[in-house]
C-alpha positions as CSV (number, residue, x, y, z in Angstrom):
1,X,0.0,0.0,0.0
2,X,2.8,2.4,0.8
3,X,4.4,1.7,-2.6
4,X,1.1,2.7,-4.3
5,X,0.6,5.9,-2.3
6,X,4.3,6.8,-3.0
7,X,3.8,6.8,-6.8
8,X,5.3,10.0,-8.2
9,X,2.7,11.9,-10.2
10,X,5.1,14.6,-11.5
11,X,8.2,12.8,-12.6
12,X,9.3,9.2,-13.4
13,X,7.3,6.4,-14.9
14,X,3.7,7.4,-14.2
15,X,3.6,10.6,-16.2
16,X,5.5,9.0,-19.1
17,X,3.3,5.9,-19.2
18,X,0.1,7.8,-18.9
19,X,1.3,10.4,-21.5
20,X,2.1,7.7,-24.0
21,X,-1.2,6.0,-23.4
22,X,-3.0,9.3,-23.8
23,X,-1.4,9.9,-27.2
24,X,-2.5,6.4,-28.2
25,X,-6.0,7.1,-26.9
26,X,-6.2,10.4,-28.8
27,X,-5.1,8.7,-32.0
28,X,-7.7,6.0,-31.6
29,X,-10.5,8.6,-31.0
30,X,-9.4,10.8,-33.8
31,X,-8.4,8.5,-36.7
32,X,-11.4,7.4,-38.8
33,X,-12.0,7.6,-42.5
34,X,-14.4,9.9,-44.3
35,X,-14.6,13.6,-45.0
36,X,-17.7,13.9,-42.8
37,X,-15.8,12.5,-39.9
38,X,-13.2,15.3,-40.0
39,X,-16.0,17.8,-40.2
40,X,-17.4,16.3,-37.0
41,X,-13.9,16.6,-35.4
42,X,-13.7,20.3,-36.3
43,X,-17.1,20.8,-34.7
44,X,-16.0,18.9,-31.6
45,X,-12.8,20.9,-31.2
46,X,-14.8,24.2,-31.4
47,X,-17.3,22.8,-28.9
48,X,-14.6,21.7,-26.6
49,X,-12.9,25.1,-26.7
50,X,-16.2,26.7,-25.7
51,X,-16.8,24.2,-22.9
52,X,-13.3,24.8,-21.5
53,X,-13.8,28.5,-21.4
54,X,-17.2,28.1,-19.9
55,X,-15.9,25.7,-17.3
56,X,-13.1,28.1,-16.4
57,X,-15.6,30.9,-16.1
58,X,-17.9,28.8,-13.9
59,X,-15.1,27.7,-11.6
60,X,-14.0,31.3,-11.0
61,X,-17.2,33.4,-11.2
62,X,-19.8,31.0,-9.9
63,X,-18.2,28.3,-7.8
64,X,-15.5,30.7,-6.6
65,X,-12.9,28.0,-6.5
66,X,-10.3,30.5,-7.4
67,X,-10.1,34.3,-7.1
68,X,-8.1,34.5,-10.3
69,X,-8.8,33.5,-13.9
70,X,-7.4,30.1,-14.7
71,X,-4.0,30.1,-16.5
72,X,-4.3,29.4,-20.2
73,X,-2.4,26.1,-20.1
74,X,-4.9,24.8,-17.5
75,X,-7.8,25.9,-19.7
76,X,-6.2,24.2,-22.7
77,X,-6.0,20.9,-20.8
78,X,-9.6,21.2,-19.6
79,X,-10.4,21.7,-23.3
80,X,-8.6,18.4,-24.2
81,X,-10.6,16.6,-21.5
82,X,-13.8,18.0,-22.9
83,X,-12.7,17.0,-26.4
84,X,-12.1,13.4,-25.2
85,X,-15.6,13.1,-24.0
86,X,-17.1,14.5,-27.2
87,X,-14.9,12.3,-29.4
88,X,-15.9,9.2,-27.3
89,X,-19.6,10.1,-27.9
90,X,-19.0,10.4,-31.7
91,X,-17.2,7.1,-31.7
92,X,-20.3,5.3,-30.3
93,X,-22.4,6.1,-33.4
94,X,-22.1,4.1,-36.6
95,X,-19.1,2.0,-35.5
96,X,-18.3,-1.7,-34.7
97,X,-18.6,-3.2,-31.3
98,X,-14.8,-3.1,-30.7
99,X,-14.7,0.7,-31.2
100,X,-17.8,1.2,-29.1
101,X,-16.2,-0.8,-26.3
102,X,-12.8,0.9,-26.5
103,X,-14.0,4.5,-26.9
104,X,-15.0,5.0,-23.2
105,X,-11.6,3.5,-22.2
106,X,-9.7,5.8,-24.5
107,X,-11.7,8.8,-23.2
108,X,-10.8,7.9,-19.6
109,X,-7.1,7.6,-20.4
110,X,-7.1,10.9,-22.2
111,X,-8.9,12.7,-19.4
112,X,-6.4,11.1,-16.9
113,X,-3.6,12.4,-19.0
114,X,-5.1,15.9,-19.0
115,X,-5.6,15.8,-15.3
116,X,-2.0,14.9,-14.7
117,X,-0.9,17.8,-16.8
118,X,-3.1,20.3,-14.8
119,X,-1.6,18.8,-11.6
120,X,1.9,19.2,-13.1
121,X,1.2,22.9,-13.9
122,X,0.3,23.7,-10.2
123,X,2.6,21.1,-8.7
124,X,-0.1,20.4,-6.1
125,X,0.0,16.6,-5.7
126,X,3.5,15.1,-6.0
127,X,2.4,11.6,-5.1
128,X,-0.7,9.5,-5.0
129,X,-0.6,9.7,-1.3
130,X,-0.7,13.5,-1.5
131,X,-3.9,13.3,-3.6
132,X,-5.6,10.8,-1.3
133,X,-4.5,12.4,2.0
134,X,-2.4,9.4,3.0
135,X,0.8,11.4,3.1
136,X,-0.4,13.3,6.1
137,X,-2.9,10.9,7.6
138,X,-0.3,9.4,10.1
139,X,0.9,12.8,11.5
140,X,0.3,12.7,15.3
141,X,-0.9,15.5,17.5
142,X,1.6,17.6,19.3
143,X,2.8,15.7,22.3
144,X,2.6,17.1,25.7
145,X,6.4,17.0,26.0
146,X,6.7,19.6,23.3
147,X,4.4,22.0,25.0
148,X,5.2,24.5,27.7
149,X,3.0,26.4,30.1
150,X,2.5,30.1,29.7
151,X,4.9,30.9,32.6
152,X,7.7,28.8,31.1
153,X,7.1,30.1,27.6
154,X,7.7,33.7,28.5
155,X,10.9,33.1,30.4
156,X,14.0,34.3,28.6
157,X,16.3,31.8,27.0
158,X,19.4,30.7,29.0
159,X,22.5,32.7,28.4
160,X,23.0,36.3,27.3
161,X,19.8,38.2,26.8
162,X,21.1,40.3,23.8
163,X,22.3,39.4,20.4
164,X,21.3,36.7,17.9
165,X,20.7,33.1,19.1
166,X,23.3,31.9,16.6
167,X,25.9,33.8,18.6
168,X,25.3,31.9,21.9
169,X,24.0,28.5,20.7
170,X,26.3,25.5,21.1
171,X,25.0,22.4,19.4
172,X,24.8,19.6,21.9
173,X,25.9,16.0,21.2
174,X,23.3,13.6,19.9
175,X,21.0,16.2,18.5
176,X,18.7,14.7,15.8
177,X,19.3,15.5,12.2
178,X,15.7,16.1,11.4
179,X,12.8,18.0,12.9
180,X,9.3,16.8,13.6
181,X,5.9,17.7,12.3
182,X,2.7,17.4,14.4
183,X,-0.9,18.5,14.0
184,X,-2.5,21.0,16.4
185,X,-5.7,23.0,16.9
186,X,-5.3,26.8,17.3
187,X,-8.5,28.2,18.7
188,X,-9.9,31.6,17.7
189,X,-10.1,32.8,21.3
190,X,-10.5,36.5,20.4
191,X,-11.6,36.4,16.7
192,X,-14.2,33.6,17.2
193,X,-12.8,32.1,13.9
194,X,-13.4,28.3,13.5
195,X,-10.1,27.1,12.1
196,X,-9.4,23.6,10.9
197,X,-6.4,21.5,11.5
198,X,-3.0,23.2,11.7
199,X,0.6,21.9,11.7
200,X,3.8,22.7,13.6
201,X,7.4,21.9,12.5
202,X,9.8,21.7,15.4
203,X,13.5,21.9,14.3
204,X,16.2,19.7,15.7
205,X,17.3,22.4,18.2
206,X,13.8,22.2,19.8
207,X,14.7,18.7,21.0
208,X,17.8,20.0,23.0
209,X,17.8,20.3,26.7
210,X,17.4,23.1,27.8
211,X,15.4,24.2,24.7
212,X,16.5,27.5,23.2
213,X,13.9,30.2,22.6
214,X,13.6,29.8,18.8
215,X,12.4,32.3,16.2
216,X,9.0,31.7,14.6
217,X,7.9,31.4,10.9
218,X,4.1,31.3,10.3
219,X,3.2,29.9,6.9
220,X,-0.1,30.2,5.0
221,X,-1.2,27.9,2.2
222,X,-2.9,28.8,-1.1
223,X,-6.6,28.9,-1.9
224,X,-8.1,26.5,-2.7
225,X,-6.0,24.4,-0.4
226,X,-5.2,23.5,3.2
227,X,-2.3,23.8,5.6
228,X,-1.2,20.2,4.7
229,X,-0.2,21.6,1.3
230,X,2.9,23.1,2.8
231,X,3.9,19.7,4.1
232,X,3.3,17.8,0.8
233,X,3.5,20.2,-2.2
234,X,5.7,22.8,-0.3
235,X,8.2,20.4,1.2
236,X,8.6,22.6,4.3
237,X,10.2,19.9,6.4
238,X,12.8,19.2,3.8
239,X,13.7,22.9,3.4
240,X,13.8,23.4,7.2
241,X,15.9,20.3,7.9
242,X,18.3,21.4,5.2
243,X,18.6,24.8,6.8
244,X,19.1,23.3,10.2
245,X,21.9,21.0,8.9
246,X,23.9,24.1,7.9
247,X,23.1,26.0,11.1
248,X,24.0,23.5,13.8
249,X,20.4,22.3,14.2
250,X,18.9,25.8,14.4
251,X,15.8,26.7,12.4
252,X,12.6,28.5,13.1
253,X,9.6,26.9,14.7
254,X,7.2,26.8,11.8
255,X,3.4,27.1,12.4
256,X,1.0,26.4,9.6
257,X,-2.5,27.6,10.6
258,X,-5.7,27.3,8.7
259,X,-7.1,30.8,7.9
260,X,-9.9,29.8,5.6
261,X,-11.8,27.2,7.6
262,X,-12.1,24.8,4.6
263,X,-10.2,23.8,1.5
264,X,-12.5,26.0,-0.7
265,X,-13.1,28.8,1.8
266,X,-11.8,32.3,1.2
267,X,-11.6,34.7,4.1
268,X,-9.2,37.0,2.2
269,X,-7.2,37.0,5.4
270,X,-9.3,40.0,6.5
271,X,-11.7,41.1,9.2
272,X,-15.0,41.4,7.2
273,X,-18.5,40.0,7.0
274,X,-17.0,36.7,6.1
275,X,-14.8,36.1,9.2
276,X,-12.3,37.8,11.5
277,X,-9.3,36.1,9.8
278,X,-7.0,39.1,10.3
279,X,-7.6,39.1,14.1
280,X,-7.1,35.3,14.1
281,X,-3.8,35.5,12.4
282,X,-2.5,38.6,14.1
283,X,-3.8,38.0,17.6
284,X,-5.0,34.4,18.2
285,X,-2.2,32.5,16.4
286,X,0.7,34.5,18.0
287,X,-0.9,34.2,21.5
288,X,-1.3,30.4,21.1
289,X,2.3,30.0,19.9
290,X,3.7,32.0,22.8
291,X,1.6,30.1,25.3
292,X,2.2,26.7,23.9
293,X,5.7,26.5,22.4
294,X,9.2,27.5,23.5
295,X,9.8,30.4,21.2
296,X,11.4,33.8,21.3
297,X,8.6,36.3,22.1
298,X,10.5,39.2,20.5
299,X,8.6,40.2,17.4
300,X,11.9,41.0,15.7
301,X,12.4,37.2,15.5
302,X,9.1,36.5,13.9
303,X,8.2,36.1,10.2
304,X,5.2,35.2,8.1
305,X,5.1,33.7,4.7
306,X,2.8,32.1,2.2
307,X,2.2,30.9,-1.4
308,X,-0.5,32.5,-3.7
309,X,-3.4,33.4,-1.3
310,X,-0.9,32.8,1.5
311,X,1.6,35.2,-0.1
312,X,-1.1,37.9,-0.2
313,X,-1.9,37.1,3.4
314,X,1.7,37.5,4.4
315,X,1.9,40.8,2.7
316,X,-1.3,41.9,4.6
317,X,0.2,40.9,7.9
318,X,3.5,42.6,7.2
319,X,1.8,45.9,6.1
320,X,-0.9,46.0,8.7
321,X,0.9,44.3,11.7
322,X,4.6,45.1,11.4
323,X,4.7,45.0,15.2
324,X,3.8,41.3,15.0
325,X,5.4,40.2,11.8
326,X,8.2,42.5,10.7
327,X,9.6,40.0,8.2
328,X,7.6,38.4,5.4
329,X,7.9,35.9,2.5
330,X,5.4,36.6,-0.3
331,X,5.6,33.8,-2.9
332,X,3.3,34.3,-6.0
333,X,1.0,36.5,-4.0
334,X,-1.7,38.8,-5.4
335,X,-1.6,42.6,-5.6
336,X,-4.6,42.7,-3.2
337,X,-7.0,40.2,-1.6
338,X,-10.0,39.1,-3.7
339,X,-13.0,36.8,-3.8
340,X,-12.9,36.9,-7.6
341,X,-11.9,38.9,-10.6
342,X,-14.7,41.5,-10.0
343,X,-13.4,43.9,-7.3
344,X,-16.9,45.5,-6.9
345,X,-18.4,42.0,-6.1
346,X,-15.6,41.4,-3.6
347,X,-16.3,44.7,-1.8
348,X,-20.0,44.0,-1.9
349,X,-19.8,40.6,-0.4
350,X,-17.1,41.3,2.3
351,X,-17.7,44.9,3.2
352,X,-21.3,45.7,2.2
353,X,-20.1,47.7,-0.7
354,X,-17.9,50.0,1.5
355,X,-15.0,50.6,-0.8
356,X,-13.3,52.9,1.6
357,X,-13.3,50.3,4.4
358,X,-11.8,47.7,1.9
359,X,-9.1,50.1,0.7
360,X,-8.1,50.9,4.3
361,X,-6.8,47.4,4.7
362,X,-5.5,46.7,1.2
363,X,-1.7,46.3,1.3
364,X,-0.8,48.6,-1.6
365,X,-3.0,51.3,0.0
366,X,-1.5,50.7,3.4
367,X,2.1,50.7,2.1
368,X,1.5,54.1,0.4
369,X,0.3,55.6,3.7
370,X,2.9,54.3,6.1
371,X,6.6,54.1,6.6
372,X,8.5,51.0,7.8
373,X,11.9,51.2,9.5
374,X,12.5,47.6,10.6
375,X,10.5,45.6,8.1
376,X,11.7,43.3,5.3
377,X,10.0,41.2,2.6
378,X,11.2,38.5,0.2
379,X,9.1,38.2,-3.0
380,X,9.2,35.5,-5.6
381,X,7.1,34.3,-8.5
382,X,7.3,32.0,-11.5
383,X,9.0,33.6,-14.5
384,X,6.3,32.2,-16.8
385,X,3.5,33.5,-14.5
386,X,2.8,36.8,-16.2
387,X,-0.1,37.8,-13.9
388,X,1.6,37.2,-10.6
389,X,5.1,38.3,-11.6
390,X,3.5,41.6,-12.5
391,X,1.9,41.7,-9.0
392,X,5.3,41.0,-7.6
393,X,6.8,44.0,-9.3
394,X,4.1,46.3,-8.1
395,X,4.4,45.1,-4.5
396,X,8.2,45.3,-4.5
397,X,8.1,48.9,-5.7
398,X,5.5,49.8,-3.1
399,X,7.3,48.1,-0.3
400,X,10.6,49.7,-1.2
401,X,9.0,53.2,-1.3
402,X,7.5,52.5,2.1
403,X,11.0,51.9,3.6
404,X,11.0,48.1,3.7
405,X,14.1,46.1,2.8
406,X,13.1,44.2,-0.3
407,X,14.5,41.1,-2.1
408,X,12.9,39.7,-5.3
409,X,13.4,36.5,-7.3
410,X,11.9,34.9,-10.4
411,X,11.8,31.1,-10.8
412,X,12.8,30.1,-14.4
413,X,10.4,27.9,-16.3
414,X,7.6,28.0,-13.7
415,X,4.1,29.4,-13.7
416,X,1.8,29.6,-10.7
417,X,3.2,26.4,-9.2
418,X,4.1,25.0,-5.8
419,X,7.6,24.6,-7.4
420,X,8.1,28.3,-6.6
421,X,8.0,27.8,-2.8
422,X,10.1,24.6,-3.2
423,X,12.8,26.6,-5.0
424,X,12.6,29.8,-3.0
425,X,11.9,29.0,0.6
426,X,15.5,28.1,1.2
427,X,17.0,31.3,-0.3
428,X,14.3,33.3,1.5
429,X,15.3,31.8,4.8
430,X,19.0,32.4,4.1
431,X,18.1,36.1,3.5
432,X,16.0,36.4,6.6
433,X,18.4,34.4,8.9
434,X,20.3,37.4,10.3
435,X,17.0,39.2,11.2
436,X,15.7,36.0,12.9
437,X,18.9,35.6,14.8
438,X,19.8,32.3,13.0
439,X,23.1,33.6,11.6
440,X,25.7,36.1,12.8
């Protein structure tokens, strides 16, 4: 069973075999004799194109699965899936029993091939276990031994009180090479927000005795999505373990909260009619971390990051709550929060049509009105992601004008994919390490 759930959906044999089978299936569905047949194919292609565009419109404007229009490669693969269904239907009429029997099989293979290509574009499910949830099903809840009481959590770390942790830390013998991941529940004590399952990564240094007061990195996933995406698609444990290996076991405590309440929810990370997600992330989550985990309570040692929706959320926290999160990592984030492409509809649903109230908490507007003297932000996007790379440029310019220290990166050959966090979380951490006290 573990072998099956470990099947790689992005590289290796599965994509190659399914791709070859999809080509054969497409050939079977397409190749028939007769001029009238090719006229039917032309009509099917036109119909599939319309269905793909309509499906994309429905997913964004009606189902609100995404706040952004679908990328054109994704729309194209949806079109191929639609074409597979139409061609299968055409192959059922006026043909022999063998073709009628094989047409549905060929359709299923071609749709599977298209689905794998959509997944490859977003990099969302790396293995079959990621898709089914098996990859995170065995993660245990945070053990009591990893928790500390409020009194203990607020005590200063042993040793000198000033200076970066890296300057006083001495790696003890026998420290594990890898950190641990556990699931937790973070209540909305002040916000009233009903959050789902969250995760905590504790680096090797957290297992030392006595424990050092470590810096904190809060990470937010994309939308649609869930906190588990940072574990599977984002590879957060791999990145943090690698960081710890080169820093004598030191790395931040990483907390991955749920700020949407469900995989398809969208709170825009704001306090609005939808939910008090801003209060949850700026008040409830930090309070829970300080009361539950052995961390450095100094805000200077705290950072927030995210991908896509999560990147936008990180920007919001960094602009509105620099006293809580002075450091941020915005990976493929939007220019502003949104429920969909129609800004008027977003303002109507979340703020009863009060544009001024919405603008007052939109990051670009906030950055233009404030000045930051101790804030920094790392921004990255896929080089092939025209929409979000343009957002990155706008945010970087606004943040720099507002006084923030800004670092930008573009990931070659990538669109709006989880490959962006996989390739940029490590350099982002290296850039932030001095501010977090993890390097001298």
